[in-house]
DORO-143823 format. One line per 4 residues: number of its first residue (from 0); their letters; for each residue z, y, x of N, C-alpha, C, O. Coordinates in nm, 3 decimals. Example, Ala and Ser with C-alpha at 12.3 -4.5 7.8 and 13.67 -1.06 7.14 Angstrom:
# residues 2
0 = AS = 0.780 -0.569 1.319 0.780 -0.450 1.230 0.780 -0.330 1.320 0.846 -0.332 1.424 ~ 0.708 -0.225 1.285 0.714 -0.106 1.367 0.787 0.003 1.290 0.804 0.114 1.341 .
//
This chain:
# residues 118
0 = XXXX = 1.573 3.556 -4.033 1.435 3.556 -3.988 1.428 3.577 -3.837 1.354 3.508 -3.768 ~ 1.506 3.672 -3.788 1.507 3.703 -3.646 1.557 3.584 -3.564 1.504 3.557 -3.456 ~ 1.660 3.514 -3.614 1.713 3.397 -3.544 1.610 3.284 -3.542 1.597 3.214 -3.442 ~ 1.538 3.267 -3.651 1.435 3.163 -3.659 1.323 3.192 -3.560 1.277 3.101 -3.491 .
4 = XXXX = 1.280 3.315 -3.553 1.173 3.354 -3.460 1.218 3.333 -3.316 1.143 3.282 -3.234 ~ 1.340 3.373 -3.285 1.394 3.355 -3.150 1.402 3.207 -3.114 1.364 3.168 -3.004 ~ 1.451 3.126 -3.205 1.462 2.982 -3.180 1.324 2.920 -3.161 1.306 2.834 -3.074 ~ 1.227 2.962 -3.241 1.091 2.910 -3.229 1.030 2.947 -3.095 0.971 2.862 -3.028 .
8 = XXXX = 1.044 3.072 -3.054 0.989 3.116 -2.926 1.056 3.045 -2.808 0.990 3.007 -2.712 ~ 1.186 3.027 -2.818 1.259 2.956 -2.713 1.211 2.811 -2.704 1.190 2.759 -2.594 ~ 1.194 2.747 -2.818 1.145 2.609 -2.821 1.005 2.597 -2.763 0.978 2.505 -2.686 ~ 0.916 2.689 -2.798 0.780 2.687 -2.744 0.779 2.708 -2.594 0.701 2.646 -2.522 .
12 = XXXX = 0.865 2.796 -2.546 0.873 2.821 -2.402 0.917 2.696 -2.328 0.860 2.661 -2.225 ~ 1.018 2.629 -2.378 1.068 2.508 -2.314 0.961 2.399 -2.312 0.938 2.336 -2.209 ~ 0.895 2.377 -2.425 0.794 2.272 -2.433 0.670 2.305 -2.351 0.612 2.215 -2.290 ~ 0.627 2.431 -2.348 0.509 2.466 -2.269 0.538 2.455 -2.120 0.451 2.415 -2.044 .
16 = XXXX = 0.659 2.490 -2.078 0.696 2.475 -1.937 0.696 2.327 -1.898 0.648 2.292 -1.790 ~ 0.747 2.243 -1.983 0.748 2.099 -1.955 0.606 2.044 -1.950 0.576 1.955 -1.870 ~ 0.519 2.095 -2.035 0.381 2.047 -2.038 0.306 2.085 -1.911 0.217 2.012 -1.868 ~ 0.340 2.198 -1.851 0.272 2.243 -1.730 0.330 2.183 -1.602 0.271 2.196 -1.495 .
20 = XXXX = 0.442 2.118 -1.612 0.508 2.059 -1.495 0.425 1.945 -1.438 0.344 1.884 -1.509 ~ 0.445 1.918 -1.310 0.378 1.807 -1.243 0.438 1.677 -1.295 0.551 1.643 -1.261 ~ 0.363 1.604 -1.378 0.416 1.485 -1.444 0.373 1.355 -1.377 0.361 1.252 -1.443 ~ 0.349 1.359 -1.246 0.310 1.237 -1.177 0.430 1.149 -1.146 0.414 1.030 -1.120 .
24 = XXXX = 0.547 1.205 -1.148 0.669 1.128 -1.127 0.693 1.091 -0.983 0.610 1.116 -0.896 ~ 0.807 1.032 -0.959 0.842 0.986 -0.826 0.911 1.092 -0.742 0.918 1.209 -0.781 ~ 0.961 1.051 -0.627 1.033 1.138 -0.536 0.936 1.220 -0.454 0.836 1.167 -0.404 ~ 0.963 1.348 -0.441 0.881 1.435 -0.357 0.972 1.491 -0.248 1.060 1.572 -0.277 .
28 = XXXX = 0.953 1.448 -0.127 1.036 1.492 -0.016 1.014 1.404 0.104 0.921 1.323 0.105 ~ 1.097 1.419 0.206 1.078 1.340 0.328 1.093 1.190 0.302 1.170 1.147 0.217 ~ 1.017 1.113 0.379 1.032 0.968 0.369 1.062 0.912 0.508 1.063 0.985 0.607 ~ 1.088 0.785 0.513 1.126 0.722 0.640 1.005 0.669 0.716 1.020 0.611 0.823 .
32 = XXXX = 0.885 0.689 0.662 0.765 0.642 0.729 0.732 0.739 0.842 0.711 0.858 0.819 ~ 0.728 0.688 0.963 0.711 0.772 1.080 0.563 0.798 1.109 0.481 0.706 1.106 ~ 0.528 0.925 1.136 0.393 0.962 1.179 0.379 0.918 1.324 0.455 0.961 1.410 ~ 0.281 0.832 1.351 0.257 0.783 1.486 0.108 0.786 1.515 0.026 0.806 1.425 .
36 = XXXX = 0.074 0.767 1.641 -0.066 0.755 1.680 -0.107 0.609 1.670 -0.023 0.520 1.656 ~ -0.237 0.585 1.676 -0.285 0.446 1.675 -0.228 0.370 1.795 -0.185 0.255 1.781 ~ -0.228 0.433 1.913 -0.175 0.366 2.032 -0.029 0.326 2.013 0.011 0.217 2.051 ~ 0.050 0.415 1.953 0.191 0.383 1.926 0.202 0.272 1.822 0.285 0.182 1.837 .
40 = XXXX = 0.121 0.277 1.718 0.126 0.176 1.612 0.097 0.037 1.667 0.159 -0.060 1.625 ~ 0.004 0.028 1.761 -0.031 -0.102 1.818 0.085 -0.163 1.897 0.087 -0.284 1.918 ~ 0.180 -0.082 1.941 0.294 -0.130 2.019 0.416 -0.162 1.933 0.512 -0.222 1.982 ~ 0.415 -0.123 1.806 0.531 -0.144 1.719 0.542 -0.290 1.675 0.446 -0.367 1.684 .
44 = XXXX = 0.659 -0.326 1.628 0.684 -0.462 1.581 0.625 -0.488 1.443 0.591 -0.395 1.370 ~ 0.615 -0.615 1.411 0.566 -0.659 1.281 0.650 -0.597 1.169 0.772 -0.584 1.182 ~ 0.585 -0.560 1.061 0.648 -0.504 0.941 0.697 -0.360 0.958 0.765 -0.308 0.868 ~ 0.666 -0.293 1.069 0.703 -0.152 1.086 0.623 -0.067 0.988 0.503 -0.089 0.970 .
48 = XXXX = 0.689 0.029 0.926 0.623 0.122 0.835 0.574 0.243 0.914 0.651 0.303 0.989 ~ 0.445 0.278 0.899 0.389 0.390 0.975 0.300 0.477 0.887 0.258 0.439 0.778 ~ 0.272 0.595 0.940 0.176 0.688 0.880 0.083 0.732 0.993 0.129 0.777 1.098 ~ -0.047 0.719 0.970 -0.149 0.756 1.069 -0.243 0.860 1.010 -0.267 0.862 0.889 .
52 = XXXX = -0.296 0.946 1.096 -0.398 1.042 1.053 -0.516 1.028 1.147 -0.501 1.031 1.269 ~ -0.635 1.012 1.088 -0.756 0.995 1.167 -0.874 0.972 1.075 -0.876 1.018 0.962 ~ -0.974 0.899 1.126 -1.096 0.873 1.049 -1.128 0.724 1.050 -1.089 0.651 1.141 ~ -1.200 0.681 0.949 -1.255 0.546 0.946 -1.395 0.555 1.002 -1.479 0.629 0.949 .
56 = XXXX = -1.422 0.480 1.108 -1.552 0.489 1.173 -1.652 0.388 1.120 -1.773 0.409 1.129 ~ -1.601 0.275 1.065 -1.694 0.177 1.008 -1.621 0.078 0.918 -1.501 0.054 0.932 ~ -1.698 0.022 0.826 -1.649 -0.085 0.739 -1.680 -0.217 0.806 -1.791 -0.239 0.854 ~ -1.582 -0.306 0.810 -1.600 -0.437 0.872 -1.616 -0.547 0.768 -1.628 -0.664 0.803 .
60 = XXXX = -1.615 -0.509 0.639 -1.625 -0.606 0.531 -1.490 -0.660 0.492 -1.393 -0.649 0.567 ~ -1.483 -0.719 0.375 -1.361 -0.782 0.324 -1.241 -0.686 0.328 -1.131 -0.724 0.366 ~ -1.265 -0.560 0.287 -1.162 -0.455 0.277 -1.101 -0.419 0.413 -0.991 -0.364 0.417 ~ -1.170 -0.449 0.522 -1.121 -0.413 0.656 -1.210 -0.304 0.714 -1.331 -0.302 0.695 .
64 = XXXX = -1.144 -0.212 0.788 -1.213 -0.096 0.843 -1.162 -0.069 0.984 -1.050 -0.107 1.019 ~ -1.246 -0.004 1.065 -1.203 0.041 1.197 -1.154 0.185 1.181 -1.230 0.272 1.138 ~ -1.027 0.209 1.215 -0.963 0.339 1.202 -0.942 0.397 1.341 -0.904 0.325 1.433 ~ -0.966 0.528 1.356 -0.959 0.590 1.488 -0.886 0.723 1.482 -0.901 0.801 1.388 .
68 = XXXX = -0.806 0.748 1.586 -0.751 0.882 1.609 -0.775 0.914 1.756 -0.847 0.840 1.824 ~ -0.717 1.021 1.807 -0.742 1.062 1.946 -0.689 0.961 2.049 -0.729 0.966 2.165 ~ -0.600 0.870 2.007 -0.539 0.777 2.102 -0.605 0.640 2.107 -0.579 0.562 2.199 ~ -0.690 0.608 2.009 -0.753 0.477 2.008 -0.798 0.433 1.870 -0.805 0.513 1.777 .
72 = XXXX = -0.829 0.303 1.858 -0.875 0.247 1.731 -0.794 0.122 1.697 -0.737 0.056 1.784 ~ -0.791 0.093 1.568 -0.729 -0.030 1.521 -0.793 -0.070 1.389 -0.859 0.010 1.324 ~ -0.774 -0.195 1.352 -0.826 -0.246 1.226 -0.722 -0.220 1.117 -0.603 -0.246 1.134 ~ -0.770 -0.168 1.004 -0.683 -0.146 0.889 -0.742 -0.220 0.769 -0.864 -0.230 0.756 .
76 = XXXX = -0.655 -0.270 0.684 -0.698 -0.335 0.560 -0.657 -0.248 0.443 -0.539 -0.221 0.422 ~ -0.757 -0.204 0.366 -0.732 -0.117 0.251 -0.786 -0.185 0.127 -0.907 -0.196 0.109 ~ -0.696 -0.230 0.040 -0.738 -0.290 -0.086 -0.813 -0.186 -0.168 -0.782 -0.067 -0.162 ~ -0.912 -0.230 -0.244 -0.996 -0.137 -0.321 -0.915 -0.044 -0.410 -0.951 0.072 -0.425 .
80 = XXXX = -0.807 -0.093 -0.470 -0.729 -0.008 -0.561 -0.648 0.099 -0.488 -0.599 0.191 -0.552 ~ -0.632 0.088 -0.356 -0.557 0.190 -0.280 -0.639 0.316 -0.255 -0.583 0.420 -0.220 ~ -0.771 0.309 -0.272 -0.856 0.426 -0.249 -0.835 0.534 -0.355 -0.848 0.653 -0.326 ~ -0.803 0.494 -0.477 -0.775 0.587 -0.588 -0.880 0.698 -0.600 -0.846 0.815 -0.616 .
84 = XXXX = -1.006 0.659 -0.592 -1.115 0.753 -0.614 -1.157 0.833 -0.493 -1.253 0.910 -0.501 ~ -1.091 0.817 -0.380 -1.128 0.891 -0.259 -1.254 0.830 -0.201 -1.264 0.708 -0.185 ~ -1.351 0.915 -0.170 -1.472 0.871 -0.102 -1.467 0.927 0.040 -1.452 1.047 0.058 ~ -1.479 0.840 0.139 -1.465 0.882 0.278 -1.590 0.850 0.357 -1.658 0.750 0.333 .
88 = XXXX = -1.621 0.937 0.452 -1.727 0.916 0.550 -1.660 0.915 0.687 -1.541 0.942 0.697 ~ -1.735 0.886 0.794 -1.674 0.893 0.927 -1.624 1.032 0.966 -1.553 1.047 1.065 ~ -1.661 1.135 0.890 -1.614 1.271 0.917 -1.492 1.309 0.834 -1.437 1.417 0.853 ~ -1.449 1.223 0.742 -1.338 1.254 0.651 -1.206 1.217 0.716 -1.179 1.100 0.743 .
92 = XXXX = -1.122 1.318 0.742 -0.989 1.291 0.798 -0.897 1.242 0.688 -0.885 1.303 0.582 ~ -0.833 1.129 0.715 -0.745 1.065 0.619 -0.605 1.050 0.676 -0.587 1.039 0.798 ~ -0.507 1.048 0.589 -0.372 1.006 0.626 -0.347 0.876 0.550 -0.364 0.869 0.429 ~ -0.307 0.773 0.625 -0.282 0.643 0.563 -0.139 0.600 0.594 -0.086 0.626 0.703 .
96 = XXXX = -0.078 0.534 0.498 0.057 0.479 0.512 0.044 0.328 0.501 -0.035 0.278 0.421 ~ 0.122 0.256 0.579 0.116 0.111 0.567 0.216 0.040 0.655 0.307 0.100 0.712 ~ 0.196 -0.091 0.662 0.288 -0.179 0.733 0.212 -0.254 0.842 0.106 -0.311 0.817 ~ 0.267 -0.253 0.962 0.207 -0.325 1.074 0.211 -0.475 1.046 0.313 -0.529 1.004 .
100 = XXXX = 0.097 -0.540 1.071 0.086 -0.685 1.052 0.042 -0.745 1.185 -0.074 -0.733 1.225 ~ 0.134 -0.811 1.254 0.104 -0.873 1.384 0.087 -1.023 1.366 0.174 -1.092 1.313 ~ -0.027 -1.074 1.412 -0.056 -1.217 1.413 -0.109 -1.253 1.551 -0.215 -1.204 1.591 ~ -0.038 -1.336 1.623 -0.076 -1.379 1.756 -0.117 -1.262 1.842 -0.032 -1.181 1.881 .
104 = XXXX = -0.247 -1.249 1.874 -0.295 -1.142 1.963 -0.349 -1.022 1.886 -0.402 -0.929 1.946 ~ -0.338 -1.023 1.756 -0.404 -0.923 1.673 -0.302 -0.837 1.599 -0.204 -0.888 1.544 ~ -0.324 -0.705 1.598 -0.239 -0.614 1.522 -0.327 -0.536 1.426 -0.425 -0.474 1.466 ~ -0.291 -0.539 1.298 -0.362 -0.465 1.195 -0.262 -0.384 1.115 -0.141 -0.403 1.127 .
108 = XXXX = -0.314 -0.292 1.035 -0.229 -0.216 0.944 -0.268 -0.252 0.801 -0.384 -0.237 0.763 ~ -0.172 -0.299 0.723 -0.192 -0.327 0.581 -0.162 -0.197 0.507 -0.045 -0.160 0.490 ~ -0.266 -0.127 0.464 -0.252 0.008 0.408 -0.203 0.001 0.264 -0.255 -0.075 0.183 ~ -0.103 0.083 0.235 -0.044 0.090 0.101 -0.077 0.220 0.030 -0.059 0.231 -0.091 .
112 = XXXX = -0.126 0.321 0.105 -0.156 0.452 0.045 -0.258 0.524 0.132 -0.251 0.520 0.255 ~ -0.353 0.590 0.066 -0.457 0.667 0.134 -0.463 0.806 0.072 -0.462 0.819 -0.051 ~ -0.468 0.910 0.156 -0.484 1.047 0.108 -0.576 1.122 0.202 -0.589 1.086 0.319 ~ -0.641 1.225 0.150 -0.716 1.316 0.237 -0.614 1.390 0.323 -0.512 1.436 0.272 .
116 = XX = -0.643 1.401 0.453 -0.549 1.468 0.545 -0.543 1.617 0.513 -0.643 1.679 0.476 ~ -0.425 1.672 0.527 -0.405 1.816 0.502 -0.452 1.898 0.619 -0.443 2.021 0.616 .
//
């Protein structure tokens, strides 16, 4: 009886700990995406991976927005599914991850991830 009770309690402890764990999956740790300013991002080459922190000052339509930090502004493209329920105003500080897209005289950021800034 005592062994059965011990085994049951041990099993419940293991399963309850697993149930409380963060089950979102994926790697949690440093990444190779460099935190840069808007001014720095505008100077980077095509396909560079970056992370920016700032605010969206206006919607330009067609999933494009004007993004601003202390160094300047740039156009960012955020697909609707990348918002993941985040509602932002011009006062909401965001951190965005994405890839620089250079076409002729224009540089934009194709955003792959959006989060509220810490």
